[in-house]
N, C-alpha and C positions, 0 to 999 in steps of 0.2 A: 712140479706137481706129480701126484701119485699116478702111475700108469693104470691103477685099478679104477680110477674115476673116468667114466666115458668122456671123450674129448668135448662133446657138446656141453656136458655138465661143467667141465673145466672153464669153458668160455662163459657160461652162465655165471659161475662163481666169480670169474674175473670182473664181469660187468657189475654184478651185485656189490662186490667189494669196492669198486670204483665209485659207485653211487653212494654207498655208505660213508666212504671217506671224503666225499665232496669233490672228487676228481671230475665226476660228471654231475653238474648241477641241474636242477629242474629246468626243463625247456631247452637244455643244451643238446647238441648232436653228438651221438657216439660215433666211433670209427665205422667206416663202411664195411660191408661184408667182405669185400676184396682185401681190405687192410687187415681185418681180423683173421681171414683165412691164411694170409701170408705170415702173420705173427704166430699163429698156432700150428702152421704147417698142416692144414686140413683143407678139405674141399669147401666150397661156398655152401654146399648143401648142409654140411655139418653146422656151419655158422648160422645158416638160415633157421635150422631147428632150434638152436639156442635162443636166437632173437625172437622167433615165433612164440616160444614158451613164455618169455618175459612180456611179450605183447599181450598174450592171452590173460595174464594175471594183472595187467594194468600198470606195469612199471615202465614200459616203453610204448611209444606210439609211432607208427610209420606214416609218413607223408609222401604220397606218390610223387616221384620225380625229384624229391628233395632229400630224403634220408630218414633216419630213425632217431627219435628224440626221447629224452627222459621226461616222464610225466611229472606232475606236481607232487608226487610221492605220498599223497594222502592215501591211507587204506580205503578201499572202496568195496561196497556191498550192493548187490542188486536189490532194489526195494521190493520187487514183487515176490521174491523168493525168501525162504527161511533157511539161510545157510548156517552151518556150524562154524562158529568163529575160529575154532581151533584149525579147521580145514582151510579157512580163508588165510590165516596167518602162515601156515605151512606152505600153501600154494605159492606164496611170495618168496619162498626160500628163507623164511625167518623162523626163529624159535618161539614156540608157544608154551606158556604156563599160566596157571591161575592161582589166586589166593582166595580162600573162602573166609569171608568176614562173619557171616551169620548163616546158620542153618537150623531152623526152629519151627515150632508150632506156636501159633498165636491166634487170638480172636480177631475177627475182621471188624475194623471200624467202618463207618458208613461209606467212605469213599472206596475202600477196597471191596466191600460187599457189593456195591453197585457195579464195579468193574468185573467181578467174578460171577455176578448174578446169584448171590447167596444172601441169606438173612444177616443183618447186623448181629455180631456176637458169635457167628459160626466159627468153628475152628478151621483154620487154613494153614497151609505150609508156607514158609517165607524163607527165601535165600537172598544173600547179598554177596556177590562174587566180583572180584576184579580180574579181568582178562588182560594178559600182557602179550605184546609183540616184542621179542627180544627182552630187554629189561625195562621197556616203557609201557605204562598202563595205556591200553587202547579203549577199553570199554568197562563201565561199571554196570553190572546187571543186577537189578532188583526184581525179584520174581515172586508172585503169589500163585499158589496152586490149590485147586480144589482136591482135597484128599480122597474124595470118593473115586476119582479117576486115576490117581497116581499114588496109591497108598504106601508104597515103599520109597517115596521120594527122599525122606529124611535119612534113610539108611545108605544113600549113595555117597561115594567118594568123588566129589566134583573137582578134585585135582586130577583125576584120571579120566573122567569123561565130562562133557558139558551138560547142563540141563537140557539144552536143545537135543543133543544126541540121545539122552536117556528117554525123553518124552517121545521122540520119533520112533524109538524101538518098542516102547510099551503102550503107547496110545497114538498111533500114526495120525499126524495132523492133516486135516482136510480143508480147513478154512482159516483165514487170517484177516485181521483188521489192523491197519497201521495208521498212526497219527504221528506226524513229524513236526517238531518246532525247535526254534532256537531259544536257549535259556541261558541265564547266568548261573554258575554253580554256587551252592552255599558252601560254607567252610568245610563241612564233612566231605562233600563230593570233590572239592578242590584238593583236599589233602589226599584222598584215596587215588585220585587220578594224577597226582603230582603236577598240579598246574596252578596258575594264579586265579584268584576269584574275579579278576578283571577280564579274563579270557572267556569268550562265549563257548557254549557247548551245543552239540546236536543231540536232541532227545528224541528217541524213537519209542513210542508207546505201542505195544503189540498185544493183542488178544488172539488166542488160538483155540480152535475147536477140533475135536475128533468126532466126526459125524455130527450128531446133534448136541454133543456135550461140550460145554465151555470149560476148557481145561486149565488155562493159564492166563495170567496178566503180567506182563513184564515191562519195566522201564529200562531202556538201554541208553546210557549216557556216554557220549564220546567227546573228547576235546575237539573243538571245531578245527583246530590247526592240524589234526592228525587223521581225520576221517571224513568221508563223503559217501553219499548214497546216490545210486544211479537207477534211473527208470527208463525203460524203452517200451514203446507200444507200436503195433502195426495198425495203421489207419487205412 
């Protein structure tokens, strides 16, 4: 391995490669910190940092007194927050890219008009984007935007930034509404997500506001086998 790469990052890469190749299967135990420290000729503190980073992004889980285990490998997003999917993917040590399927202006039919709080027939912006983790489609994002609050939306290159990133920079989001349900994909969704129509999807419908303005309505569709949502509350 290159000496230019920090030792803790070398250990992270070793574990990530082993997970990707199937050497460490979901729910299996990885080598102990002591074993990894001996293997890489480093301190246990260095190993601990590498493992801690992978625990924080959800790839590993520690069990007190038992060891460290591989999680079920589904990408995970916190439900309460609005995270940038590109940042999520990169935080797991993976490569992110996107493909823009549509970026257009259209008239709002009744259902979209209700979701955006505009009149039927109002001009709205529409985007359809596939987000990838490495070479695998992770999310199909279909989004409708009120042009009054994001007038330059159609001029953006969404292969270089995500709609989430652009909207947060130009009309900071203050409120969000989420609806989550399991669905079966139609032929178009299945093709774009490279999955079978018999495999269920996780659909997250999201409306976002900037102060009192309803900015965006998005439908975020994920293959059920590749994604999960997490929610945590203090009671």
